C-alpha positions as CSV (number, residue, x, y, z in Angstrom):
1,M,0.0,0.0,0.0
2,I,2.9,2.4,0.7
3,K,4.2,2.2,-2.8
4,E,0.7,2.7,-4.3
5,L,0.3,5.8,-2.1
6,K,3.7,7.2,-3.3
7,T,2.6,6.6,-6.9
8,L,-0.7,8.4,-6.2
9,I,1.2,11.5,-4.9
10,A,3.5,11.4,-8.0
11,V,0.6,11.3,-10.4
12,A,-1.2,14.1,-8.6
13,R,2.0,16.2,-8.8
14,E,3.0,15.4,-12.4
15,G,-0.5,15.4,-14.0
16,T,-0.2,12.3,-16.1
17,F,0.7,8.6,-15.5
18,A,3.5,8.8,-18.0
19,A,5.2,11.8,-16.3
20,A,4.7,10.3,-12.9
21,G,6.4,7.1,-14.2
22,N,9.4,9.0,-15.5
23,K,9.6,10.8,-12.1
24,I,9.6,7.6,-10.0
25,G,11.2,5.2,-12.4
26,L,8.2,3.1,-13.5
27,T,6.6,2.5,-16.8
28,Q,3.2,4.1,-17.5
29,A,1.6,0.6,-17.4
30,A,3.1,0.0,-14.0
31,V,1.8,3.3,-12.7
32,S,-1.7,2.6,-14.1
33,A,-1.7,-0.9,-12.5
34,Q,-0.7,0.5,-9.1
35,I,-3.5,3.2,-9.2
36,Q,-6.0,0.5,-10.3
37,R,-5.0,-1.7,-7.3
38,L,-5.3,1.3,-4.9
39,E,-8.8,2.2,-6.3
40,A,-9.9,-1.5,-6.1
41,E,-8.7,-1.6,-2.4
42,L,-10.5,1.7,-1.6
43,G,-13.6,0.8,-3.6
44,F,-13.9,4.0,-5.6
45,E,-12.1,5.9,-8.4
46,L,-9.6,8.6,-7.5
47,F,-9.1,10.4,-10.9
48,D,-11.2,12.0,-13.6
49,R,-9.4,10.6,-16.6
50,K,-9.6,12.9,-19.7
51,G,-7.2,12.1,-22.5
52,R,-3.7,11.8,-21.2
53,S,-4.4,14.0,-18.2
54,A,-5.3,12.6,-14.8
55,H,-7.1,15.0,-12.5
56,L,-8.0,14.0,-8.9
57,N,-11.8,13.9,-8.3
58,K,-13.2,15.1,-4.9
59,M,-12.6,11.7,-3.2
60,G,-9.1,11.6,-4.7
61,Q,-8.2,15.0,-3.3
62,Q,-9.3,13.8,0.2
63,I,-7.3,10.6,-0.2
64,L,-4.2,12.6,-1.4
65,L,-4.2,14.6,1.8
66,Q,-4.5,11.5,3.9
67,A,-1.8,9.7,1.9
68,Q,0.6,12.6,2.4
69,E,0.0,12.5,6.2
70,L,0.4,8.6,6.3
71,L,3.7,8.8,4.4
72,R,4.9,11.6,6.7
73,L,4.2,9.4,9.7
74,Y,5.7,6.3,8.0
75,D,8.9,8.2,7.2
76,S,9.2,9.3,10.8
77,L,8.9,5.8,12.3
78,G,11.6,5.3,14.9
79,S,12.8,8.9,14.8
80,T,10.1,10.6,16.9
81,T,11.5,12.0,20.1
82,V,9.9,10.4,23.2
83,G,7.4,12.7,24.7
84,L,7.1,15.0,21.8
85,P,3.4,15.7,21.1
86,P,2.2,14.7,17.6
87,S,1.3,17.4,15.1
88,V,-2.4,18.2,15.2
89,L,-4.2,19.3,12.0
90,V,-7.2,21.6,12.2
91,N,-9.2,21.8,9.0
92,I,-11.3,24.9,8.6
93,G,-13.4,26.0,5.7
94,A,-13.9,29.7,4.8
95,I,-15.5,31.8,2.2
96,A,-13.3,34.2,0.3
97,S,-14.2,37.4,2.1
98,V,-13.5,35.8,5.5
99,Q,-10.1,34.6,4.3
100,R,-9.1,38.1,3.5
101,S,-10.6,39.7,6.6
102,Y,-11.0,37.9,10.0
103,L,-9.1,34.7,9.4
104,P,-5.4,35.6,8.9
105,D,-5.1,37.4,12.3
106,A,-7.0,34.6,14.1
107,L,-4.7,32.0,12.5
108,A,-1.6,33.9,13.4
109,K,-2.6,34.0,17.1
110,F,-3.6,30.3,16.9
111,H,-0.1,29.2,15.7
112,Q,1.5,31.4,18.4
113,H,-0.6,29.6,21.1
114,C,-0.4,26.1,19.5
115,P,3.0,25.8,17.8
116,Q,2.6,22.1,17.6
117,C,-0.5,22.4,15.5
118,R,-1.0,22.7,11.8
119,S,-4.0,24.3,10.0
120,R,-5.5,23.8,6.6
121,V,-7.9,26.4,5.1
122,V,-10.4,25.0,2.6
123,P,-11.9,27.6,0.3
124,G,-15.4,27.2,-1.1
125,L,-18.9,28.5,-1.3
126,S,-21.0,28.3,1.8
127,M,-23.1,25.4,0.6
128,E,-20.1,23.3,-0.2
129,L,-18.5,24.0,3.1
130,V,-21.7,23.1,5.1
131,N,-21.6,19.7,3.3
132,M,-17.9,19.2,4.2
133,V,-18.6,19.9,7.9
134,D,-21.5,17.5,7.8
135,A,-19.4,14.8,6.1
136,G,-16.6,15.3,8.7
137,E,-14.1,16.4,6.0
138,I,-13.4,19.6,7.9
139,D,-13.8,20.6,11.6
140,M,-15.8,23.8,11.1
141,A,-16.4,26.5,8.5
142,V,-16.9,30.3,8.5
143,I,-19.7,31.0,6.1
144,I,-22.9,32.9,5.3
145,R,-25.8,31.5,7.3
146,P,-27.8,29.1,5.1
147,P,-31.4,30.0,4.3
148,F,-32.5,26.5,5.5
149,S,-32.3,24.5,8.7
150,L,-29.0,22.8,9.3
151,Q,-28.6,19.0,9.7
152,S,-29.6,17.9,13.2
153,D,-26.1,17.3,14.4
154,L,-24.7,20.7,13.2
155,R,-24.7,23.9,15.1
156,W,-24.6,27.6,14.1
157,T,-22.9,30.4,15.9
158,T,-23.3,33.9,14.6
159,L,-20.2,36.0,14.5
160,A,-21.2,39.2,12.7
161,L,-24.1,40.8,10.9
162,E,-22.7,42.6,7.8
163,P,-25.0,45.3,6.4
164,Y,-25.6,45.5,2.6
165,R,-24.7,48.9,0.9
166,L,-25.3,50.2,-2.5
167,I,-22.0,51.1,-4.1
168,V,-21.8,53.5,-7.1
169,P,-18.9,54.9,-9.2
170,R,-17.5,58.1,-7.6
171,D,-18.4,60.2,-10.6
172,V,-22.1,59.1,-10.7
173,P,-24.1,61.9,-9.0
174,G,-27.1,61.5,-6.6
175,D,-27.8,60.2,-3.2
176,D,-31.2,58.5,-3.8
177,W,-30.2,54.9,-3.7
178,T,-33.6,53.7,-5.1
179,R,-33.2,56.0,-8.2
180,L,-29.6,55.0,-8.8
181,L,-30.5,51.3,-8.5
182,S,-33.3,51.7,-11.0
183,S,-31.4,53.9,-13.5
184,Q,-27.8,52.6,-13.5
185,P,-26.4,49.4,-14.9
186,F,-26.5,46.7,-12.2
187,I,-23.7,44.3,-11.3
188,R,-25.3,41.3,-9.5
189,Y,-23.9,39.2,-6.6
190,D,-24.1,35.7,-7.9
191,R,-27.5,34.1,-7.1
192,S,-25.9,30.6,-6.6
193,S,-24.3,31.9,-3.4
194,F,-26.2,32.5,-0.1
195,G,-25.3,36.2,-0.1
196,G,-26.5,36.5,-3.7
197,R,-29.8,34.9,-2.8
198,Q,-30.3,37.6,-0.2
199,V,-29.8,40.3,-2.7
200,D,-32.1,38.6,-5.2
201,R,-34.8,38.3,-2.5
202,F,-34.5,42.0,-1.6
203,L,-34.7,43.1,-5.2
204,R,-37.9,41.0,-5.8
205,Q,-39.5,42.3,-2.6
206,M,-38.8,45.9,-3.6
207,H,-40.0,45.3,-7.2
208,F,-37.0,47.0,-8.9
209,N,-36.7,47.0,-12.7
210,L,-33.0,46.5,-13.3
211,H,-30.6,46.8,-16.2
212,E,-28.2,43.9,-15.4
213,V,-24.9,43.9,-17.1
214,C,-22.9,41.3,-15.1
215,E,-23.3,38.5,-12.4
216,L,-20.4,37.1,-10.4
217,D,-19.6,35.8,-7.0
218,E,-16.3,37.5,-6.0
219,L,-17.0,40.6,-3.9
220,E,-13.6,42.1,-4.6
221,A,-14.2,41.8,-8.4
222,I,-17.7,43.4,-8.0
223,I,-16.3,46.4,-6.2
224,K,-13.5,46.7,-8.8
225,L,-16.1,46.8,-11.6
226,V,-18.1,49.5,-9.8
227,E,-14.8,51.5,-9.3
228,N,-14.2,51.2,-13.1
229,G,-17.6,52.7,-13.9
230,V,-19.3,49.5,-15.1
231,G,-22.4,49.9,-12.9
232,V,-23.7,49.9,-9.3
233,A,-24.0,46.9,-6.9
234,L,-25.4,45.7,-3.6
235,V,-22.6,44.2,-1.5
236,P,-22.1,43.5,2.2
237,Q,-19.8,45.7,4.2
238,T,-17.5,42.9,5.4
239,A,-16.0,44.8,8.4
240,P,-17.0,48.0,10.2
241,D,-13.7,49.7,9.2
242,F,-13.6,48.3,5.7
243,A,-11.7,50.6,3.4
244,W,-13.7,51.2,0.3
245,P,-11.7,52.2,-2.8
246,D,-11.5,56.0,-3.6
247,G,-13.4,55.4,-6.9
248,V,-16.5,54.2,-5.1
249,R,-19.3,56.0,-3.2
250,V,-21.2,54.0,-0.5
251,L,-24.9,54.6,0.2
252,D,-26.8,53.4,3.2
253,L,-30.1,51.7,2.5
254,G,-31.7,53.3,5.6
255,Q,-34.7,51.4,7.0
256,H,-34.4,48.9,4.1
257,T,-31.0,47.7,5.2
258,F,-30.6,44.0,5.3
259,H,-27.7,42.0,6.6
260,R,-25.4,39.0,5.8
261,D,-25.1,36.7,8.8
262,I,-21.5,35.5,9.1
263,G,-20.8,32.7,11.5
264,L,-19.4,29.3,12.2
265,V,-21.0,26.0,11.3
266,H,-19.7,23.2,13.5
267,R,-20.6,20.2,15.5
268,S,-21.5,20.3,19.2
269,R,-19.0,21.7,21.7
270,Q,-18.5,18.2,23.1
271,T,-16.9,17.0,19.9
272,F,-14.3,19.8,19.7
273,T,-10.7,18.9,20.3
274,E,-8.8,21.6,22.3
275,P,-7.1,23.1,19.2
276,V,-10.4,23.3,17.3
277,R,-12.0,25.0,20.3
278,M,-9.2,27.4,20.6
279,L,-9.2,28.4,16.9
280,A,-13.0,28.9,17.0
281,E,-12.6,31.1,20.0
282,L,-9.9,33.2,18.4
283,I,-12.0,33.7,15.2
284,S,-14.9,34.8,17.3
285,A,-12.7,37.2,19.3
286,Q,-11.3,38.6,16.0
287,V,-14.8,39.3,14.7
288,S,-16.3,40.6,18.0
289,P,-13.5,41.4,20.5
290,G,-14.4,40.5,24.0
291,A,-17.5,38.5,23.0
292,I,-16.8,34.7,23.0
293,P,-20.0,32.6,22.4
294,D,-20.9,30.1,25.0
295,A,-20.4,27.3,22.5
296,F,-16.7,27.9,22.5
297,K,-16.0,28.5,26.1
298,K,-13.7,25.9,27.6
299,N,-15.9,25.0,30.5
300,N,-19.2,25.0,28.6
301,H,-20.9,21.6,28.7
């Protein structure tokens, strides 16, 4: 099994069976045979085979991470210092805006407190990350709150309520957000995301007649398009002190303001390892200093 796992890693790195064989000194046929044995042993395919390329599928990506960890442990057999604690891996999912805002500082403090731990940040849309927490593939995820009830064994902890604003190009005059939204080209927050669904629901409730020019999920790209004069957009203010670009004006929606609920989806407190609990607490403190939810407190049962 060890040699098959080494071959798997080689194929993942090199991109084709032939290139992997050249790298590790095997024929293409031998590489293919080893991968087939590994897939037969596991009971599922690891690659999406298209032409000569071999791309890991979702299960293959998960097995690759586990294979790398197994080989790391295998290579260290007999050399681990007695009493040295094993390296602990914490897997956390995060949407893009969280990776740029709250998460880096929280991770920096986490590694200062837990130098023996490792962390892996898994990017993705909120829906994908909920499913990964449910499947046990990651320990927790910082996402937009789903518009549906979570699975019975999952928990939700709100971290921040981010208000939506109308952003317009700096040189577009006027402060009536309803008039600007109706008259200017509109850049839409992708409706396949939880945040985009909130925008879509708001627009339908308000019965706006829009001239849509673009739809995308990346908030930073949406803001850049507005700055470049392409149109206006409804986006969440991802932090109270968020620095909007100079080329953008930001309008409050007043009594019609709606919010994006950012929080952690996780399992019950009793299933947390100490490193997972600590990282959850640090993320919460980063978002709302001084306010640690009961779900993450060490003595909470």
